MARBAZA-172748 format. One record per residue (C-alpha): residue number from 0; residue in three letters; x, y, z. Coordinates in steps of 0.2 Angstrom, whole numbers, m for minus. Layout:
BEGIN
+-----+---------+-------+-------+-------+
: num : residuo :     X :     Y :     Z :
+-----+---------+-------+-------+-------+
: NUM :     ALA :     X :     Y :     Z :
...
+-----+---------+-------+-------+-------+
This chain:
BEGIN
+-----+---------+-------+-------+-------+
: num : residuo :     X :     Y :     Z :
+-----+---------+-------+-------+-------+
:   0 :     MET :   805 :   144 :   414 :
:   1 :     ARG :   807 :   163 :   419 :
:   2 :     LYS :   798 :   168 :   403 :
:   3 :     ALA :   784 :   157 :   407 :
:   4 :     LEU :   782 :   164 :   425 :
:   5 :     ARG :   782 :   182 :   418 :
:   6 :     TRP :   769 :   177 :   405 :
:   7 :     LEU :   758 :   170 :   419 :
:   8 :     LEU :   760 :   185 :   430 :
:   9 :     ALA :   755 :   197 :   416 :
:  10 :     LEU :   740 :   186 :   412 :
:  11 :     THR :   735 :   187 :   431 :
:  12 :     VAL :   736 :   206 :   431 :
:  13 :     LEU :   726 :   207 :   415 :
:  14 :     ILE :   712 :   196 :   421 :
:  15 :     GLY :   711 :   206 :   437 :
:  16 :     THR :   710 :   222 :   428 :
:  17 :     LEU :   696 :   216 :   417 :
:  18 :     SER :   687 :   209 :   432 :
:  19 :     THR :   688 :   226 :   441 :
:  20 :     ALA :   682 :   235 :   425 :
:  21 :     GLY :   668 :   223 :   423 :
:  22 :     ALA :   662 :   225 :   441 :
:  23 :     ALA :   662 :   244 :   439 :
:  24 :     THR :   651 :   242 :   423 :
:  25 :     ALA :   640 :   229 :   431 :
:  26 :     SER :   638 :   236 :   448 :
:  27 :     PRO :   623 :   248 :   444 :
:  28 :     ILE :   613 :   233 :   438 :
:  29 :     LEU :   618 :   223 :   454 :
:  30 :     GLY :   614 :   238 :   465 :
:  31 :     PHE :   630 :   240 :   474 :
:  32 :     ALA :   639 :   253 :   464 :
:  33 :     ARG :   651 :   264 :   472 :
:  34 :     THR :   651 :   276 :   457 :
:  35 :     GLY :   638 :   282 :   445 :
:  36 :     GLY :   620 :   276 :   447 :
:  37 :     PRO :   603 :   285 :   445 :
:  38 :     PRO :   601 :   303 :   451 :
:  39 :     PRO :   593 :   305 :   468 :
:  40 :     PRO :   575 :   309 :   468 :
:  41 :     GLU :   569 :   327 :   467 :
:  42 :     PRO :   565 :   334 :   485 :
:  43 :     THR :   546 :   337 :   488 :
:  44 :     ASP :   547 :   349 :   503 :
:  45 :     ILE :   547 :   367 :   496 :
:  46 :     LYS :   561 :   372 :   507 :
:  47 :     ASP :   572 :   358 :   501 :
:  48 :     ARG :   567 :   362 :   483 :
:  49 :     LEU :   572 :   380 :   485 :
:  50 :     LEU :   588 :   375 :   493 :
:  51 :     SER :   592 :   363 :   479 :
:  52 :     VAL :   594 :   378 :   467 :
:  53 :     PRO :   613 :   381 :   465 :
:  54 :     GLY :   618 :   397 :   474 :
:  55 :     MET :   603 :   397 :   485 :
:  56 :     SER :   605 :   397 :   504 :
:  57 :     LEU :   593 :   399 :   519 :
:  58 :     VAL :   594 :   414 :   531 :
:  59 :     GLN :   578 :   411 :   540 :
:  60 :     GLU :   561 :   403 :   539 :
:  61 :     LYS :   546 :   412 :   547 :
:  62 :     PRO :   529 :   404 :   551 :
:  63 :     TYR :   513 :   412 :   544 :
:  64 :     PRO :   496 :   404 :   543 :
:  65 :     GLY :   492 :   397 :   526 :
:  66 :     TYR :   510 :   400 :   519 :
:  67 :     ARG :   528 :   395 :   521 :
:  68 :     TYR :   539 :   411 :   521 :
:  69 :     PHE :   558 :   410 :   518 :
:  70 :     VAL :   572 :   423 :   519 :
:  71 :     LEU :   586 :   418 :   507 :
:  72 :     ASN :   602 :   423 :   499 :
:  73 :     TYR :   606 :   420 :   481 :
:  74 :     THR :   623 :   420 :   473 :
:  75 :     GLN :   623 :   433 :   459 :
:  76 :     PRO :   637 :   439 :   448 :
:  77 :     VAL :   643 :   457 :   451 :
:  78 :     ASP :   644 :   459 :   432 :
:  79 :     HIS :   631 :   449 :   422 :
:  80 :     ARG :   642 :   452 :   406 :
:  81 :     HIS :   657 :   445 :   415 :
:  82 :     PRO :   650 :   432 :   427 :
:  83 :     SER :   668 :   426 :   432 :
:  84 :     ALA :   673 :   443 :   438 :
:  85 :     GLY :   666 :   440 :   456 :
:  86 :     THR :   649 :   437 :   465 :
:  87 :     PHE :   639 :   444 :   479 :
:  88 :     GLN :   624 :   437 :   490 :
:  89 :     GLN :   608 :   445 :   485 :
:  90 :     ARG :   594 :   444 :   498 :
:  91 :     ILE :   577 :   438 :   492 :
:  92 :     THR :   561 :   432 :   501 :
:  93 :     VAL :   548 :   419 :   496 :
:  94 :     LEU :   530 :   419 :   502 :
:  95 :     HIS :   525 :   401 :   497 :
:  96 :     LYS :   507 :   397 :   494 :
:  97 :     ASP :   507 :   382 :   482 :
:  98 :     VAL :   517 :   378 :   466 :
:  99 :     SER :   501 :   376 :   457 :
: 100 :     ARG :   497 :   395 :   459 :
: 101 :     PRO :   503 :   410 :   450 :
: 102 :     THR :   519 :   419 :   456 :
: 103 :     VAL :   521 :   438 :   459 :
: 104 :     PHE :   539 :   445 :   457 :
: 105 :     TYR :   540 :   460 :   468 :
: 106 :     THR :   553 :   473 :   472 :
: 107 :     GLY :   552 :   490 :   480 :
: 108 :     GLY :   568 :   495 :   472 :
: 109 :     TYR :   577 :   497 :   488 :
: 110 :     ASN :   579 :   485 :   503 :
: 111 :     VAL :   568 :   470 :   505 :
: 112 :     SER :   557 :   468 :   520 :
: 113 :     THR :   560 :   451 :   530 :
: 114 :     THR :   542 :   452 :   537 :
: 115 :     PRO :   529 :   442 :   528 :
: 116 :     SER :   519 :   453 :   517 :
: 117 :     ARG :   508 :   451 :   502 :
: 118 :     ARG :   507 :   464 :   488 :
: 119 :     GLU :   491 :   469 :   480 :
: 120 :     PRO :   493 :   458 :   464 :
: 121 :     THR :   498 :   443 :   475 :
: 122 :     GLN :   481 :   445 :   485 :
: 123 :     ILE :   472 :   447 :   468 :
: 124 :     VAL :   479 :   431 :   461 :
: 125 :     ASP :   480 :   422 :   477 :
: 126 :     GLY :   498 :   416 :   473 :
: 127 :     ASN :   515 :   415 :   478 :
: 128 :     GLN :   527 :   430 :   480 :
: 129 :     VAL :   545 :   432 :   477 :
: 130 :     SER :   553 :   448 :   483 :
: 131 :     MET :   570 :   454 :   478 :
: 132 :     GLU :   582 :   467 :   487 :
: 133 :     TYR :   589 :   479 :   474 :
: 134 :     ARG :   608 :   476 :   471 :
: 135 :     PHE :   619 :   488 :   481 :
: 136 :     PHE :   607 :   490 :   495 :
: 137 :     THR :   615 :   482 :   511 :
: 138 :     PRO :   617 :   468 :   514 :
: 139 :     SER :   615 :   464 :   495 :
: 140 :     ARG :   631 :   474 :   491 :
: 141 :     PRO :   647 :   467 :   483 :
: 142 :     ASP :   662 :   470 :   493 :
: 143 :     PRO :   672 :   479 :   487 :
: 144 :     ALA :   658 :   489 :   478 :
: 145 :     ASP :   661 :   493 :   460 :
: 146 :     TRP :   648 :   506 :   458 :
: 147 :     SER :   649 :   506 :   439 :
: 148 :     LYS :   640 :   489 :   440 :
: 149 :     LEU :   624 :   497 :   448 :
: 150 :     ASP :   613 :   501 :   433 :
: 151 :     ILE :   596 :   496 :   427 :
: 152 :     TRP :   602 :   482 :   415 :
: 153 :     GLN :   612 :   474 :   429 :
: 154 :     ALA :   597 :   475 :   441 :
: 155 :     ALA :   585 :   468 :   427 :
: 156 :     SER :   598 :   454 :   425 :
: 157 :     ASP :   597 :   450 :   443 :
: 158 :     GLN :   578 :   447 :   442 :
: 159 :     HIS :   580 :   437 :   426 :
: 160 :     ARG :   592 :   425 :   434 :
: 161 :     ILE :   581 :   423 :   450 :
: 162 :     PHE :   566 :   420 :   438 :
: 163 :     ALA :   575 :   407 :   428 :
: 164 :     ALA :   581 :   398 :   444 :
: 165 :     LEU :   563 :   398 :   452 :
: 166 :     LYS :   552 :   395 :   436 :
: 167 :     LYS :   556 :   377 :   437 :
: 168 :     ILE :   549 :   376 :   455 :
: 169 :     TYR :   534 :   388 :   451 :
: 170 :     PRO :   529 :   384 :   433 :
: 171 :     GLU :   513 :   394 :   432 :
: 172 :     ASN :   511 :   411 :   426 :
: 173 :     TRP :   522 :   425 :   433 :
: 174 :     ILE :   518 :   444 :   436 :
: 175 :     SER :   531 :   457 :   441 :
: 176 :     THR :   526 :   472 :   451 :
: 177 :     GLY :   533 :   486 :   462 :
: 178 :     GLY :   529 :   503 :   468 :
: 179 :     SER :   538 :   519 :   465 :
: 180 :     LYS :   556 :   515 :   461 :
: 181 :     GLY :   550 :   497 :   462 :
: 182 :     GLY :   537 :   501 :   448 :
: 183 :     MET :   552 :   508 :   438 :
: 184 :     THR :   561 :   492 :   441 :
: 185 :     ALA :   547 :   481 :   435 :
: 186 :     THR :   546 :   492 :   420 :
: 187 :     TYR :   565 :   491 :   416 :
: 188 :     TYR :   565 :   472 :   419 :
: 189 :     GLU :   551 :   471 :   406 :
: 190 :     ARG :   560 :   481 :   394 :
: 191 :     PHE :   576 :   471 :   394 :
: 192 :     TYR :   568 :   453 :   397 :
: 193 :     PRO :   551 :   455 :   389 :
: 194 :     GLN :   549 :   436 :   387 :
: 195 :     ASP :   550 :   432 :   406 :
: 196 :     MET :   534 :   439 :   414 :
: 197 :     ASP :   516 :   436 :   409 :
: 198 :     GLY :   511 :   453 :   415 :
: 199 :     VAL :   517 :   469 :   424 :
: 200 :     VAL :   509 :   480 :   437 :
: 201 :     ALA :   519 :   496 :   440 :
: 202 :     TYR :   513 :   507 :   454 :
: 203 :     VAL :   517 :   526 :   454 :
: 204 :     ALA :   532 :   524 :   443 :
: 205 :     PRO :   540 :   540 :   438 :
: 206 :     ASN :   547 :   542 :   421 :
: 207 :     ASP :   560 :   556 :   419 :
: 208 :     VAL :   563 :   555 :   401 :
: 209 :     VAL :   572 :   572 :   399 :
: 210 :     ASN :   581 :   576 :   415 :
: 211 :     ASP :   583 :   594 :   411 :
: 212 :     GLU :   565 :   597 :   407 :
: 213 :     ASP :   554 :   597 :   423 :
: 214 :     SER :   540 :   610 :   419 :
: 215 :     ALA :   527 :   596 :   422 :
: 216 :     TYR :   531 :   597 :   440 :
: 217 :     ASP :   529 :   616 :   441 :
: 218 :     ARG :   512 :   614 :   433 :
: 219 :     PHE :   507 :   600 :   445 :
: 220 :     PHE :   511 :   611 :   460 :
: 221 :     ALA :   501 :   626 :   453 :
: 222 :     THR :   485 :   616 :   453 :
: 223 :     VAL :   486 :   601 :   465 :
: 224 :     GLY :   473 :   600 :   479 :
: 225 :     THR :   464 :   617 :   484 :
: 226 :     LYS :   471 :   634 :   484 :
: 227 :     GLU :   468 :   635 :   503 :
: 228 :     CYS :   479 :   620 :   505 :
: 229 :     ARG :   492 :   626 :   493 :
: 230 :     ASP :   493 :   643 :   502 :
: 231 :     ARG :   495 :   635 :   519 :
: 232 :     LEU :   509 :   624 :   513 :
: 233 :     ASN :   518 :   637 :   503 :
: 234 :     ALA :   517 :   649 :   518 :
: 235 :     VAL :   525 :   637 :   530 :
: 236 :     GLN :   539 :   633 :   518 :
: 237 :     ARG :   543 :   651 :   515 :
: 238 :     GLU :   542 :   655 :   534 :
: 239 :     ALA :   555 :   642 :   537 :
: 240 :     LEU :   567 :   650 :   526 :
: 241 :     VAL :   563 :   668 :   533 :
: 242 :     ARG :   567 :   661 :   550 :
: 243 :     ARG :   582 :   652 :   544 :
: 244 :     ALA :   594 :   659 :   558 :
: 245 :     PRO :   584 :   654 :   573 :
: 246 :     LEU :   578 :   637 :   566 :
: 247 :     GLU :   596 :   633 :   561 :
: 248 :     LYS :   602 :   635 :   579 :
: 249 :     LYS :   588 :   623 :   584 :
: 250 :     TYR :   595 :   611 :   570 :
: 251 :     GLU :   613 :   613 :   576 :
: 252 :     ALA :   607 :   607 :   594 :
: 253 :     TYR :   597 :   593 :   586 :
: 254 :     ALA :   611 :   587 :   576 :
: 255 :     ALA :   623 :   588 :   591 :
: 256 :     GLU :   611 :   579 :   602 :
: 257 :     ASN :   609 :   564 :   589 :
: 258 :     GLY :   627 :   564 :   583 :
: 259 :     TYR :   622 :   569 :   565 :
: 260 :     THR :   635 :   576 :   553 :
: 261 :     PHE :   635 :   584 :   536 :
: 262 :     THR :   650 :   579 :   526 :
: 263 :     THR :   642 :   572 :   511 :
: 264 :     ILE :   630 :   587 :   508 :
: 265 :     GLY :   643 :   599 :   513 :
: 266 :     SER :   635 :   609 :   527 :
: 267 :     LEU :   621 :   611 :   539 :
: 268 :     ASP :   615 :   626 :   530 :
: 269 :     ARG :   613 :   615 :   514 :
: 270 :     ALA :   605 :   601 :   523 :
: 271 :     TYR :   592 :   614 :   531 :
: 272 :     GLU :   587 :   621 :   515 :
: 273 :     ALA :   585 :   604 :   507 :
: 274 :     VAL :   574 :   598 :   520 :
: 275 :     VAL :   563 :   614 :   519 :
: 276 :     LEU :   562 :   613 :   500 :
: 277 :     ASP :   556 :   595 :   501 :
: 278 :     TYR :   541 :   601 :   512 :
: 279 :     VAL :   527 :   604 :   499 :
: 280 :     TRP :   533 :   589 :   488 :
: 281 :     GLY :   533 :   578 :   504 :
: 282 :     PHE :   516 :   583 :   509 :
: 283 :     TRP :   507 :   579 :   493 :
: 284 :     GLN :   518 :   563 :   491 :
: 285 :     TYR :   512 :   555 :   507 :
: 286 :     SER :   497 :   565 :   513 :
: 287 :     LEU :   479 :   567 :   508 :
: 288 :     LEU :   470 :   583 :   505 :
: 289 :     ALA :   461 :   580 :   521 :
: 290 :     ASP :   477 :   582 :   530 :
: 291 :     CYS :   479 :   600 :   526 :
: 292 :     ASP :   470 :   603 :   543 :
: 293 :     THR :   486 :   598 :   551 :
: 294 :     ILE :   496 :   612 :   543 :
: 295 :     PRO :   497 :   629 :   553 :
: 296 :     ALA :   484 :   640 :   546 :
: 297 :     ASP :   494 :   656 :   548 :
: 298 :     ALA :   512 :   653 :   546 :
: 299 :     ALA :   517 :   671 :   550 :
: 300 :     THR :   510 :   670 :   568 :
: 301 :     ALA :   515 :   652 :   571 :
: 302 :     THR :   529 :   649 :   584 :
: 303 :     ASP :   546 :   643 :   579 :
: 304 :     ASP :   542 :   626 :   586 :
: 305 :     GLU :   526 :   625 :   576 :
: 306 :     ILE :   536 :   628 :   560 :
: 307 :     TRP :   550 :   616 :   565 :
: 308 :     THR :   537 :   603 :   570 :
: 309 :     SER :   527 :   604 :   554 :
: 310 :     ILE :   543 :   603 :   543 :
: 311 :     ASP :   551 :   589 :   553 :
: 312 :     THR :   535 :   579 :   552 :
: 313 :     ILE :   534 :   580 :   534 :
: 314 :     SER :   552 :   581 :   527 :
: 315 :     GLY :   562 :   575 :   542 :
: 316 :     PHE :   577 :   585 :   548 :
: 317 :     SER :   587 :   569 :   550 :
: 318 :     PHE :   587 :   565 :   532 :
: 319 :     TYR :   600 :   575 :   524 :
: 320 :     THR :   613 :   571 :   537 :
: 321 :     ASP :   627 :   558 :   533 :
: 322 :     GLN :   617 :   546 :   543 :
: 323 :     GLY :   601 :   549 :   534 :
: 324 :     LEU :   608 :   549 :   517 :
: 325 :     GLU :   620 :   533 :   518 :
: 326 :     PRO :   606 :   520 :   516 :
: 327 :     TYR :   600 :   528 :   500 :
: 328 :     THR :   617 :   530 :   492 :
: 329 :     PRO :   613 :   517 :   479 :
: 330 :     TYR :   597 :   527 :   474 :
: 331 :     TYR :   606 :   544 :   473 :
: 332 :     TYR :   619 :   536 :   463 :
: 333 :     GLN :   606 :   529 :   450 :
: 334 :     ALA :   597 :   546 :   450 :
: 335 :     GLY :   613 :   554 :   445 :
: 336 :     THR :   619 :   542 :   432 :
: 337 :     GLN :   603 :   535 :   424 :
: 338 :     LEU :   586 :   539 :   432 :
: 339 :     GLY :   586 :   558 :   433 :
: 340 :     ALA :   580 :   569 :   446 :
: 341 :     PRO :   567 :   583 :   446 :
: 342 :     THR :   570 :   601 :   448 :
: 343 :     ILE :   556 :   613 :   453 :
: 344 :     HIS :   554 :   632 :   456 :
: 345 :     PHE :   546 :   641 :   470 :
: 346 :     PRO :   537 :   656 :   464 :
: 347 :     HIS :   530 :   660 :   481 :
: 348 :     ILE :   547 :   662 :   489 :
: 349 :     GLU :   558 :   677 :   485 :
: 350 :     LYS :   575 :   673 :   478 :
: 351 :     LYS :   584 :   680 :   492 :
: 352 :     TYR :   578 :   667 :   503 :
: 353 :     ILE :   584 :   652 :   492 :
: 354 :     ARG :   603 :   649 :   492 :
: 355 :     TYR :   604 :   632 :   483 :
: 356 :     GLY :   588 :   627 :   476 :
: 357 :     TYR :   584 :   608 :   473 :
: 358 :     GLN :   601 :   601 :   474 :
: 359 :     PRO :   607 :   587 :   461 :
: 360 :     PRO :   610 :   569 :   466 :
: 361 :     ARG :   629 :   572 :   465 :
: 362 :     ASN :   627 :   582 :   482 :
: 363 :     PHE :   620 :   567 :   491 :
: 364 :     VAL :   633 :   554 :   486 :
: 365 :     PRO :   651 :   553 :   494 :
: 366 :     ARG :   663 :   561 :   482 :
: 367 :     SER :   674 :   546 :   482 :
: 368 :     ILE :   661 :   537 :   471 :
: 369 :     PRO :   662 :   544 :   453 :
: 370 :     MET :   646 :   548 :   443 :
: 371 :     THR :   642 :   551 :   425 :
: 372 :     PHE :   625 :   554 :   418 :
: 373 :     GLU :   618 :   544 :   404 :
: 374 :     PRO :   604 :   554 :   396 :
: 375 :     ARG :   599 :   540 :   384 :
: 376 :     ALA :   594 :   527 :   397 :
: 377 :     MET :   577 :   533 :   401 :
: 378 :     ARG :   573 :   539 :   383 :
: 379 :     ASP :   576 :   521 :   378 :
: 380 :     VAL :   564 :   514 :   391 :
: 381 :     ASP :   551 :   527 :   387 :
: 382 :     THR :   551 :   523 :   369 :
: 383 :     TRP :   551 :   505 :   371 :
: 384 :     VAL :   535 :   506 :   383 :
: 385 :     GLU :   526 :   517 :   371 :
: 386 :     HIS :   528 :   506 :   356 :
: 387 :     HIS :   530 :   488 :   364 :
: 388 :     ALA :   521 :   487 :   380 :
: 389 :     HIS :   512 :   471 :   382 :
: 390 :     HIS :   501 :   466 :   397 :
: 391 :     MET :   507 :   481 :   407 :
: 392 :     LEU :   497 :   491 :   419 :
: 393 :     PHE :   502 :   508 :   426 :
: 394 :     VAL :   493 :   515 :   441 :
: 395 :     TYR :   496 :   533 :   447 :
: 396 :     GLY :   489 :   544 :   461 :
: 397 :     GLN :   480 :   560 :   456 :
: 398 :     ASN :   489 :   570 :   470 :
: 399 :     ASP :   506 :   562 :   469 :
: 400 :     PRO :   519 :   574 :   462 :
: 401 :     TRP :   529 :   559 :   454 :
: 402 :     GLY :   514 :   556 :   443 :
: 403 :     ALA :   517 :   573 :   434 :
: 404 :     GLU :   530 :   563 :   423 :
: 405 :     ARG :   523 :   546 :   420 :
: 406 :     PHE :   524 :   532 :   407 :
: 407 :     ARG :   512 :   534 :   392 :
: 408 :     LEU :   506 :   522 :   379 :
: 409 :     GLY :   507 :   523 :   360 :
: 410 :     LYS :   499 :   514 :   346 :
: 411 :     GLY :   511 :   499 :   348 :
: 412 :     ALA :   505 :   495 :   365 :
: 413 :     GLU :   494 :   480 :   367 :
: 414 :     ASP :   483 :   475 :   381 :
: 415 :     SER :   491 :   489 :   392 :
: 416 :     TYR :   484 :   503 :   403 :
: 417 :     VAL :   488 :   519 :   412 :
: 418 :     PHE :   475 :   523 :   426 :
: 419 :     THR :   474 :   537 :   439 :
: 420 :     ALA :   467 :   534 :   456 :
: 421 :     PRO :   456 :   550 :   461 :
: 422 :     GLY :   462 :   559 :   476 :
: 423 :     LEU :   476 :   547 :   480 :
: 424 :     ASN :   495 :   550 :   483 :
: 425 :     HIS :   510 :   539 :   482 :
: 426 :     GLY :   501 :   525 :   489 :
: 427 :     ALA :   489 :   523 :   474 :
: 428 :     ASN :   483 :   506 :   470 :
: 429 :     VAL :   470 :   496 :   460 :
: 430 :     ALA :   458 :   496 :   475 :
: 431 :     GLY :   458 :   515 :   474 :
: 432 :     LEU :   453 :   516 :   456 :
: 433 :     THR :   436 :   521 :   450 :
: 434 :     ALA :   424 :   506 :   450 :
: 435 :     ASP :   425 :   502 :   431 :
: 436 :     GLN :   444 :   504 :   431 :
: 437 :     LYS :   446 :   493 :   446 :
: 438 :     THR :   435 :   479 :   439 :
: 439 :     LEU :   445 :   480 :   422 :
: 440 :     ALA :   462 :   481 :   430 :
: 441 :     THR :   458 :   466 :   442 :
: 442 :     ALA :   451 :   456 :   427 :
: 443 :     ARG :   467 :   459 :   417 :
: 444 :     ILE :   479 :   455 :   431 :
: 445 :     LEU :   469 :   438 :   434 :
: 446 :     SER :   469 :   435 :   415 :
: 447 :     TRP :   488 :   438 :   414 :
: 448 :     ALA :   490 :   426 :   429 :
: 449 :     GLY :   482 :   412 :   419 :
: 450 :     VAL :   468 :   409 :   432 :
: 451 :     SER :   451 :   401 :   427 :
: 452 :     ALA :   440 :   410 :   415 :
: 453 :     SER :   426 :   412 :   428 :
: 454 :     ALA :   438 :   421 :   440 :
: 455 :     VAL :   443 :   433 :   426 :
: 456 :     THR :   425 :   437 :   422 :
: 457 :     ALA :   421 :   440 :   440 :
: 458 :     GLY :   435 :   453 :   441 :
: 459 :     LYS :   438 :   451 :   460 :
: 460 :     PRO :   453 :   447 :   471 :
: 461 :     LEU :   454 :   428 :   474 :
: 462 :     ALA :   461 :   429 :   491 :
: 463 :     THR :   452 :   437 :   506 :
: 464 :     PHE :   460 :   453 :   513 :
: 465 :     ASP :   472 :   449 :   528 :
: 466 :     SER :   475 :   464 :   539 :
: 467 :     LYS :   492 :   459 :   543 :
: 468 :     LEU :   498 :   452 :   527 :
: 469 :     ASP :   490 :   465 :   516 :
: 470 :     VAL :   495 :   481 :   525 :
: 471 :     ARG :   494 :   495 :   511 :
: 472 :     ASP :   508 :   506 :   517 :
: 473 :     VAL :   514 :   520 :   505 :
: 474 :     GLU :   530 :   516 :   497 :
: 475 :     ARG :   539 :   528 :   508 :
: 476 :     GLU :   556 :   533 :   503 :
: 477 :     PRO :   566 :   550 :   504 :
: 478 :     THR :   554 :   564 :   502 :
: 479 :     LEU :   559 :   570 :   485 :
: 480 :     ARG :   564 :   553 :   479 :
: 481 :     PRO :   553 :   539 :   472 :
+-----+---------+-------+-------+-------+
């Protein structure tokens, strides 16, 4: 009897188990499953679609007529070669037009602006724009910061991951762009991930292939603009060094009043000379020939205040302070490890007035951060562009010092161009090219963006100029830096 009861109890348990399993299996059909089931529907609102990307989070949405504009954080690995070694939050912005439009991928190579703006290629193609903050520029900096993970390949890999994540949302053609260090960044991205973009528009991108050979800059400064303008600038620069003693006293008072310190560069004297030696370079980088009228005509008879004001207006006496340098530590680190930095001579100034000359990037980075230069990094990129450029457009300004060492194309380049905007500075763009080059450049950008054949033939921007959205500011960074 007991055996019979045990057998009956086991049979009851078995039937219950089978019934539960059957219910779990059948429940999706019945429509009341607690596990499994079809995936939820894809979100349709663009904000929800962006936030459905793993690792993407919203910082802020800002309104702008005709667009949706988002400031976002995206989780990136500190080291793309070892993704499990830690992550950081990289700031990006999205100016959303329509998923059926092309997308422009922009970076300035420094911090990203969180104010809605549209870069020139975005206006030309009437598209969306994704903008990326360069790694290690705050707040997009790992904590703790392993500076060895700040290099051009890691940054290109940041862009690659962002592109791969957003290409599913924006499936049409993509064009990368950037100005100055951003133009360099767009070029490096193309070198390491040539299959991602359908075209590249790099503005005023320096190309310091051999760091120790900078004679091209000396030749540039010997002929740029007019002799009258060069003579004015050179005289003010020299006079600022002749009057070093009284003007440094003014500098001391200025620093004390503003709480400026000079630990990184080493001394106020070093900072003073660095600012003065940037003066001529800074003028041509950010000013036009017509602005020569603002330079003191006779430096020898100008007052100390007039010399100070002219130098400060163009170079900025606050820059080589600890407080001025700190935001640009990532740039100077890269200049001293891969990008290179120019060195020029001053034939119009007697050697007795120059104590340090152009100082190396090492002097602008805290000594607690180790730096070792890699001479092959830029040679590799230069060789690749020369022989493999495909759908690449480089735009330079005739009077921009950074254009003295530029990217050049060889026989292996295909559908690629290097154009120079006459009379323009570090803010050169397609709109400033000669009429025939402007039409050609615009048509090629439209073609790479995959828009209609009729639009390509017309060779004109597809979006109307917006005075707020399309502000054409010069890519302004430290005076002697791109």
